[in-house]
SEKOLSE-568800 format. One record per residue: x, y, z of N, C-alpha, C in turn; residue in one letter. Coordinates in steps of 0.2 Angstrom, whole numbers, plus 5000, padded with zeros to 4 digits. Layout:
n.px	n.py	n.pz	ca.px	ca.py	ca.pz	c.px	c.py	c.pz	residuo
X	Y	Z	X	Y	Z	X	Y	Z	A
...
This chain:
n.px	n.py	n.pz	ca.px	ca.py	ca.pz	c.px	c.py	c.pz	residuo
5531	5829	5418	5533	5826	5424	5527	5826	5428	M
5526	5821	5433	5521	5820	5437	5515	5816	5434	G
5516	5814	5428	5511	5810	5425	5513	5802	5425	E
5508	5798	5424	5510	5791	5423	5514	5789	5417	Y
5519	5785	5417	5523	5784	5411	5519	5779	5406	A
5519	5780	5400	5516	5776	5395	5518	5768	5396	P
5513	5764	5396	5515	5757	5396	5517	5754	5389	A
5522	5749	5389	5524	5746	5383	5526	5739	5384	F
5527	5736	5379	5530	5729	5378	5534	5729	5372	V
5541	5728	5373	5546	5728	5367	5550	5722	5367	L
5552	5720	5361	5557	5715	5360	5564	5717	5363	P
5567	5712	5367	5574	5713	5370	5578	5712	5364	R
5584	5715	5365	5590	5714	5359	5592	5707	5359	S
5592	5703	5365	5594	5697	5365	5589	5692	5363	D
5584	5691	5368	5579	5686	5366	5573	5688	5371	V
5567	5686	5368	5561	5688	5372	5558	5695	5372	G
5554	5697	5376	5552	5704	5377	5552	5706	5384	S
5551	5713	5385	5551	5716	5391	5545	5721	5391	F
5541	5721	5397	5536	5726	5397	5537	5731	5403	G
5533	5736	5402	5534	5741	5408	5531	5739	5414	F
5526	5734	5414	5523	5731	5420	5529	5728	5425	A
5534	5726	5422	5540	5723	5425	5544	5728	5430	E
5543	5734	5428	5546	5739	5432	5542	5742	5438	L
5535	5741	5438	5531	5743	5443	5533	5740	5450	L
5534	5745	5455	5536	5743	5461	5543	5744	5462	G
5547	5746	5457	5554	5748	5458	5555	5754	5454	T
5559	5759	5457	5561	5765	5454	5565	5763	5448	P
5564	5767	5442	5568	5765	5436	5570	5771	5432	S
5575	5769	5428	5578	5774	5423	5577	5771	5416	V
5573	5775	5412	5573	5773	5405	5577	5777	5401	L
5582	5775	5397	5586	5779	5393	5585	5777	5386	Y
5582	5782	5382	5581	5781	5375	5587	5784	5371	F
5589	5781	5366	5594	5783	5361	5593	5780	5354	Y
5597	5783	5349	5596	5782	5342	5598	5776	5340	S
5604	5773	5343	5607	5767	5341	5610	5767	5334	G
5612	5773	5332	5616	5773	5325	5623	5776	5326	S
5628	5774	5322	5634	5777	5323	5638	5776	5329	G
5644	5779	5330	5648	5778	5335	5645	5780	5342	D
5640	5785	5341	5636	5787	5347	5633	5782	5351	D
5630	5777	5347	5627	5771	5350	5632	5767	5355	C
5638	5766	5353	5643	5763	5357	5645	5767	5363	S
5645	5774	5362	5647	5778	5368	5641	5778	5373	Q
5635	5779	5371	5629	5779	5375	5628	5772	5379	Q
5629	5767	5375	5629	5760	5378	5634	5759	5383	S
5640	5762	5382	5645	5761	5387	5643	5765	5394	A
5640	5771	5393	5638	5775	5399	5633	5770	5403	I
5628	5767	5399	5623	5763	5403	5627	5757	5406	L
5631	5754	5403	5635	5748	5405	5639	5750	5412	A
5641	5755	5412	5645	5758	5418	5640	5760	5423	D
5634	5762	5422	5629	5765	5426	5625	5759	5429	L
5624	5754	5426	5620	5748	5428	5621	5746	5435	S
5628	5744	5436	5629	5741	5443	5628	5746	5449	P
5629	5752	5447	5628	5757	5453	5621	5758	5454	R
5617	5758	5449	5609	5759	5450	5607	5753	5453	L
5609	5747	5452	5607	5741	5455	5608	5741	5462	A
5614	5744	5464	5615	5744	5472	5611	5749	5475	R
5608	5754	5471	5603	5758	5474	5596	5756	5474	L
5595	5750	5471	5588	5747	5470	5584	5750	5464	G
5588	5753	5459	5585	5756	5454	5586	5752	5447	V
5581	5751	5444	5581	5747	5438	5583	5751	5432	A
5587	5749	5427	5589	5752	5421	5587	5749	5415	L
5584	5752	5410	5582	5749	5404	5584	5754	5398	V
5588	5751	5394	5590	5755	5388	5585	5754	5382	G
5583	5759	5379	5578	5758	5373	5581	5761	5367	I
5583	5757	5362	5586	5760	5356	5581	5760	5350	I
5581	5765	5347	5577	5766	5341	5581	5764	5335	A
5582	5758	5333	5586	5756	5328	5584	5749	5326	A
5587	5747	5320	5585	5740	5318	5588	5735	5323	E
5584	5729	5324	5586	5724	5329	5593	5721	5327	P
5594	5720	5320	5601	5717	5318	5607	5722	5320	S
5606	5728	5320	5611	5733	5321	5613	5733	5329	A
5607	5732	5333	5608	5732	5340	5611	5726	5342	I
5609	5720	5340	5612	5714	5342	5619	5713	5341	S
5622	5716	5335	5629	5716	5334	5633	5719	5340	V
5631	5725	5342	5634	5729	5347	5633	5725	5354	Y
5627	5722	5355	5626	5719	5362	5630	5713	5363	C
5632	5710	5358	5637	5704	5359	5644	5707	5361	R
5645	5713	5360	5652	5716	5362	5651	5718	5369	A
5646	5721	5371	5646	5724	5378	5642	5719	5383	I
5639	5714	5381	5635	5710	5386	5632	5714	5391	L
5626	5717	5390	5623	5722	5395	5620	5718	5400	P
5620	5721	5406	5617	5718	5412	5611	5721	5414	T
5608	5724	5409	5601	5727	5409	5597	5726	5403	F
5591	5726	5403	5587	5725	5397	5588	5730	5392	P
5590	5728	5386	5591	5733	5380	5586	5731	5375	L
5581	5736	5374	5575	5735	5370	5576	5738	5363	L
5572	5735	5359	5572	5737	5352	5566	5741	5350	C
5566	5747	5348	5560	5751	5346	5562	5754	5339	D
5562	5750	5334	5564	5752	5328	5560	5756	5323	W
5563	5759	5318	5559	5763	5313	5556	5758	5308	E
5551	5759	5305	5548	5766	5304	5543	5767	5310	P
5542	5762	5314	5537	5763	5320	5540	5767	5326	R
5544	5764	5329	5547	5767	5335	5541	5771	5340	A
5536	5767	5340	5530	5770	5343	5531	5771	5351	L
5535	5767	5354	5536	5768	5362	5540	5775	5362	V
5545	5775	5358	5550	5781	5359	5546	5787	5358	S
5541	5787	5353	5537	5793	5351	5532	5794	5357	R
5529	5789	5360	5525	5790	5366	5528	5794	5371	L
5535	5793	5372	5539	5796	5377	5542	5803	5375	Y
5540	5805	5368	5543	5811	5366	5550	5810	5362	G
5552	5805	5361	5559	5804	5358	5557	5801	5351	F
5558	5806	5346	5557	5804	5339	5563	5803	5335	N
5565	5797	5334	5571	5795	5330	5572	5799	5323	R
5566	5800	5320	5566	5803	5313	5569	5810	5314	E
5567	5814	5319	5570	5821	5320	5576	5821	5324	K
5578	5816	5327	5584	5816	5331	5591	5814	5327	A
5596	5818	5329	5602	5817	5326	5605	5810	5330	A
5610	5807	5327	5612	5801	5331	5614	5802	5338	P
5616	5808	5340	5619	5809	5347	5614	5811	5352	A
5608	5811	5350	5603	5813	5355	5600	5807	5359	I
5599	5809	5365	5597	5804	5370	5592	5807	5375	S
5588	5803	5378	5583	5806	5383	5582	5801	5389	A
5583	5804	5395	5583	5800	5401	5576	5801	5405	T
5573	5796	5407	5567	5797	5411	5568	5793	5417	Y
5566	5797	5423	5566	5793	5429	5559	5792	5431	L
5558	5786	5433	5551	5784	5434	5551	5781	5441	I
5546	5783	5446	5546	5781	5453	5543	5774	5453	D
5542	5771	5458	5540	5764	5459	5532	5763	5457	A
5529	5769	5457	5522	5769	5456	5520	5770	5448	R
5526	5771	5444	5525	5772	5437	5524	5779	5435	G
5526	5784	5440	5525	5791	5438	5532	5794	5436	V
5532	5798	5431	5538	5801	5428	5540	5807	5433	I
5546	5806	5436	5549	5811	5440	5554	5816	5438	R
5557	5814	5432	5562	5818	5429	5564	5816	5422	W
5565	5821	5418	5566	5820	5411	5572	5824	5409	I
5577	5822	5405	5582	5825	5403	5584	5823	5395	C
5583	5828	5391	5585	5827	5384	5591	5830	5382	C
5596	5826	5379	5603	5829	5378	5604	5828	5371	E
5609	5833	5368	5611	5832	5361	5619	5830	5362	D
5622	5830	5356	5629	5828	5356	5634	5833	5359	G
5631	5839	5360	5636	5844	5363	5636	5844	5370	D
5631	5841	5373	5630	5840	5381	5628	5833	5382	R
5632	5828	5381	5629	5821	5382	5628	5820	5390	P
5622	5816	5391	5621	5814	5398	5626	5809	5400	T
5629	5810	5406	5634	5806	5409	5631	5802	5415	N
5634	5797	5417	5632	5793	5423	5631	5797	5429	G
5636	5802	5430	5636	5806	5436	5629	5810	5437	A
5627	5813	5431	5621	5817	5431	5615	5813	5432	K
5615	5807	5429	5609	5802	5430	5609	5800	5437	I
5615	5798	5440	5615	5796	5447	5613	5802	5452	L
5615	5808	5451	5613	5814	5455	5605	5815	5454	G
5602	5814	5448	5595	5815	5447	5591	5809	5451	A
5594	5803	5451	5591	5797	5454	5591	5799	5462	V
5596	5801	5464	5596	5802	5472	5591	5808	5473	R
5591	5813	5469	5586	5818	5470	5579	5817	5469	T
5577	5813	5464	5570	5812	5462	5567	5806	5463	H
5571	5800	5464	5569	5794	5465	5570	5791	5472	L
5575	5793	5476	5577	5790	5482	5574	5793	5488	L
5571	5799	5487	5568	5803	5493	5561	5800	5493	R
5558	5800	5500	5551	5798	5500	5547	5803	5498	P
5541	5801	5495	5536	5806	5492	5530	5806	5497	F
5527	5811	5499	5522	5811	5503	5516	5808	5500	P
5512	5805	5505	5506	5801	5502	5500	5807	5502	V
5497	5808	5496	5492	5812	5496	5485	5809	5495	G
5480	5813	5495	5473	5811	5495	5472	5806	5489	P
5476	5807	5483	5474	5803	5477	5478	5796	5478	V
5482	5795	5483	5486	5789	5483	5482	5784	5487	D
């Protein structure tokens, strides 16, 4: 935490691509998950529920799934996400690995949430497994604590 988040450009699950540069100037939540099994549906539902609440707070939400694009697009047609849902599939999953989320070592139920301030600095990280899944209330609480309070301007700013 306290370091600049790695930049990336990834394909969207629907069409086109999305880059980290689009988040600069806006606090954001990056939510990494495996995209396999029923846990993908559950985690995507959490994000779909969370998205409008974060938007009201002026916080961007991006879901990043380490799974084959074809598997993601089938589910996306069902939930119609209101947030960018990006594909970072194996065997590469390079962006996920840059952020420390390794799909090869992760069980399907593992997720990782990163809160990034408007300047691109990581302010909070939470990695969860299937026994203690991240929920919307926990993410919202962390957003209020770590992203919505003003940060002092220091000599490096």
